[in-house]
C-alpha positions in Angstrom: 50.5 1.5 108.6 48.2 -1.7 109.6 46.5 -1.5 112.9 46.1 -4.5 115.3 45.9 -5.6 118.8 48.5 -7.5 121.0 48.3 -9.7 124.0 49.0 -6.9 125.9 46.0 -4.8 124.8 43.9 -7.6 126.9 46.8 -7.8 129.6 44.1 -8.2 132.5 41.7 -10.2 130.5 44.4 -12.7 129.8 45.7 -12.4 133.7 49.1 -12.4 135.1 50.3 -13.7 138.7 48.3 -11.7 141.2 45.2 -11.1 138.6 44.0 -14.2 136.8 40.5 -14.0 135.9 38.3 -17.2 136.2 38.2 -17.6 132.3 41.2 -16.2 130.9 41.2 -15.1 127.1 42.6 -18.0 125.0 44.8 -17.2 121.8 41.6 -18.1 119.6 39.7 -15.7 121.5 42.0 -13.0 120.8 42.1 -13.6 117.3 38.0 -13.5 117.2 38.2 -10.2 118.9 40.6 -8.9 116.4 37.9 -10.0 113.8 35.4 -8.3 115.6 37.0 -5.1 116.0 38.1 -4.8 112.4 41.7 -4.8 112.7 44.1 -7.1 110.5 47.1 -7.7 113.1 47.7 -9.6 116.2 50.7 -9.7 118.0 51.3 -12.6 120.5 53.6 -11.8 123.5 55.5 -13.9 126.4 52.0 -13.6 128.1 50.2 -15.5 125.9 53.0 -17.2 124.0 52.1 -19.7 120.7 54.6 -21.9 121.8 52.8 -23.1 124.5 50.0 -24.6 122.5 49.9 -27.8 120.8 50.9 -28.2 117.2 47.2 -28.7 116.7 46.1 -25.5 118.3 49.0 -23.7 116.4 47.7 -25.2 113.3 44.0 -23.9 114.0 45.3 -20.3 115.1 47.3 -20.3 111.5 44.2 -21.2 109.6 41.9 -18.9 111.3 44.5 -15.8 111.0 44.7 -16.8 107.2 41.0 -17.2 106.7 40.3 -13.7 108.1 43.2 -12.4 106.6 44.8 -11.3 109.9 48.6 -10.9 110.1 50.6 -12.4 112.9 53.5 -10.9 114.9 55.3 -12.3 117.8 57.0 -10.9 120.9 59.5 -12.2 123.2 62.0 -11.0 125.7 66.0 -11.1 125.6 68.9 -11.1 123.0 70.3 -14.5 123.6 71.2 -16.1 120.5 69.9 -19.7 121.3 66.5 -18.3 122.2 66.1 -15.8 119.4 66.9 -18.4 116.9 64.4 -20.4 118.1 61.9 -17.4 118.2 62.8 -16.8 114.6 62.1 -20.4 113.6 58.7 -20.2 115.8 57.7 -17.1 113.8 58.5 -18.7 110.3 56.6 -22.0 111.4 53.5 -19.6 112.5 53.7 -17.7 109.2 54.3 -14.3 111.4 55.9 -11.5 109.9 57.5 -9.9 112.6 59.2 -10.7 115.8 59.9 -8.2 118.7 62.2 -8.4 121.5 63.5 -6.6 124.4 67.2 -6.1 125.1 66.9 -8.0 128.6 64.8 -11.0 129.7 65.9 -10.5 133.6 66.0 -7.0 134.2 69.7 -6.7 133.5 70.9 -4.6 130.6 73.8 -6.4 128.3 76.8 -4.6 127.5 76.7 -2.7 124.1 79.2 -5.0 122.6 77.4 -8.0 123.9 74.2 -7.0 122.5 75.7 -6.0 119.1 77.3 -9.7 118.7 74.3 -11.3 119.6 72.4 -9.4 117.0 74.7 -9.8 114.4 74.7 -13.8 115.2 71.1 -14.1 114.1 71.1 -11.9 111.1 71.6 -14.8 108.7 68.6 -16.6 110.4 66.5 -13.6 109.9 67.4 -13.3 106.1 66.6 -17.2 105.6 63.2 -16.8 107.5 62.4 -13.6 106.1 61.5 -12.5 109.4 62.0 -9.1 110.4 63.3 -8.4 114.2 62.3 -5.1 116.3 64.2 -4.4 119.4 61.8 -2.8 121.7 62.9 0.6 123.2 62.6 -0.3 126.8 65.7 -0.1 129.1 68.0 1.8 126.8 67.6 5.4 125.7 66.7 6.1 121.7 70.0 7.5 120.7 71.8 4.5 122.3 69.5 1.9 120.7 70.4 4.0 117.4 73.9 3.3 118.0 73.7 0.1 118.8 72.0 -0.9 115.3 73.6 1.6 113.1 76.8 -0.4 112.7 75.0 -3.6 112.1 72.9 -2.2 109.4 70.6 -5.0 108.4 67.3 -4.6 106.4 65.7 -7.3 108.5 66.5 -5.6 112.0 64.9 -2.7 113.2 63.0 -0.8 116.4 59.8 -1.5 118.3 59.0 1.5 119.4 56.5 1.9 122.5 55.3 5.2 123.4 55.5 4.9 127.1 58.7 2.9 127.5 60.7 6.1 127.3 59.0 7.3 130.8 60.7 4.6 132.4 64.2 5.8 131.4 63.5 9.6 131.8 63.4 10.3 128.3 60.7 12.2 126.5 58.5 10.2 123.9 58.8 13.0 121.5 62.5 12.4 121.3 62.0 8.7 120.8 59.7 9.1 117.9 61.9 11.9 116.4 65.3 9.8 116.7 63.6 6.0 116.0 60.9 6.7 113.7 63.1 6.2 110.5 64.1 2.2 111.6 60.6 1.8 113.3 59.2 -1.6 112.1 56.6 -2.1 115.1 54.7 1.0 116.9 53.1 0.4 120.1 50.4 3.1 121.1 49.7 3.8 124.7 48.2 7.0 125.6 48.8 8.0 129.2 48.5 11.2 131.5 51.2 12.3 134.1 50.0 14.3 136.9 51.4 15.9 139.7 50.7 14.5 143.5 48.6 16.8 145.4 51.3 17.8 147.6 53.5 18.7 144.5 56.3 16.3 145.3 56.4 13.7 142.6 54.1 12.6 139.8 52.1 9.8 139.0 51.7 8.1 135.4 48.2 6.5 134.4 46.8 4.9 131.3 43.9 6.5 129.0 42.3 5.3 126.1 43.8 6.5 122.9 43.0 10.5 122.1 41.9 11.0 125.7 45.6 11.5 127.0 48.9 13.5 126.5 50.0 11.8 123.7 50.1 13.5 120.6 48.9 10.6 118.1 48.2 12.9 115.1 51.9 14.3 115.4 53.3 10.6 115.7 51.1 9.6 112.6 52.3 12.7 110.6 55.8 12.3 111.6 55.9 8.7 110.2 54.0 9.7 106.9 56.6 12.3 106.3 59.4 9.7 106.4 57.5 7.3 104.2 57.7 4.8 107.0 54.4 2.5 107.8 55.2 0.3 110.9 52.7 -2.1 112.0 50.6 -0.3 114.5 49.7 -2.2 117.8 47.0 -0.6 120.2 48.0 -1.4 123.7 46.7 0.3 127.1 47.6 0.6 130.8 44.0 0.3 132.1 43.9 1.4 135.6 42.9 -1.3 137.9 39.2 -0.8 139.4 37.4 -2.0 142.4 37.2 -5.6 140.9 39.0 -7.5 138.3 35.8 -7.9 136.6 35.2 -4.3 136.5 38.8 -3.8 135.3 38.4 -6.4 132.2 35.2 -4.5 131.3 36.9 -1.2 131.2 40.0 -2.6 129.4 37.6 -3.9 126.6 35.5 -0.5 126.3 39.0 1.4 126.0 40.2 -1.0 123.4 36.8 -0.2 121.2 37.0 3.3 121.9 40.9 3.3 121.0 40.1 1.6 117.7 37.5 3.9 116.7 40.0 6.8 117.4 43.1 5.2 115.6 40.6 4.6 112.5 41.0 8.6 112.1 44.4 8.2 111.0 44.6 4.7 110.0 42.5 3.0 107.2 44.2 -0.4 105.8 
């Protein structure tokens, strides 16, 4: 397993509609953060897409990543064939080793036959580009994702397992790990707590630094080790909003450092 960060590790510092910092973190700055943290992988998602950079800036990112021995991964949304082919080509051009995607780009989950057809359509592209494609476990239960991928059975195709996504589809994260670990290419670690509302009717979910929530990270690492599976491991977080954006960004940065220190107990690459 190799430890890294992503553009969603610093979601507040990069910004999004409704919360844009005065000086958003840039792609180059994210690489610099990875270097300072001592991690060897950076995953660039749609919230800071490398496709939006000029060719000059893309070359600069590639050179800096190569100089610092930082692996690059890309993340996108959707299974539309032409879009995936463009993203596979982008990943190849940038020297990325993996591309992750969700099964939906607009919130609507396609029918299983349509998803299977879309994935089969790009398997040759993956092989030619030597790019692995990991399907994110959002929007679909682990068993169904397994059933989708089983008939395709392609060595370039696997799963991006996010530890918090199962909660959105009323599934225990333990189940997701047990079902999907064998074919996981990317593990996205988010710790959290689920707390009952004061009136007893309902729950709230809030992020925590790795090791400070209810996620059993040692068990997850041991589960992968037992299967001899070594996915890239991306440290992410759902940092709760503070009184100001500046305070939120500061807490986010502190959690990342704390999280890397904690994950280094289990992952030494």
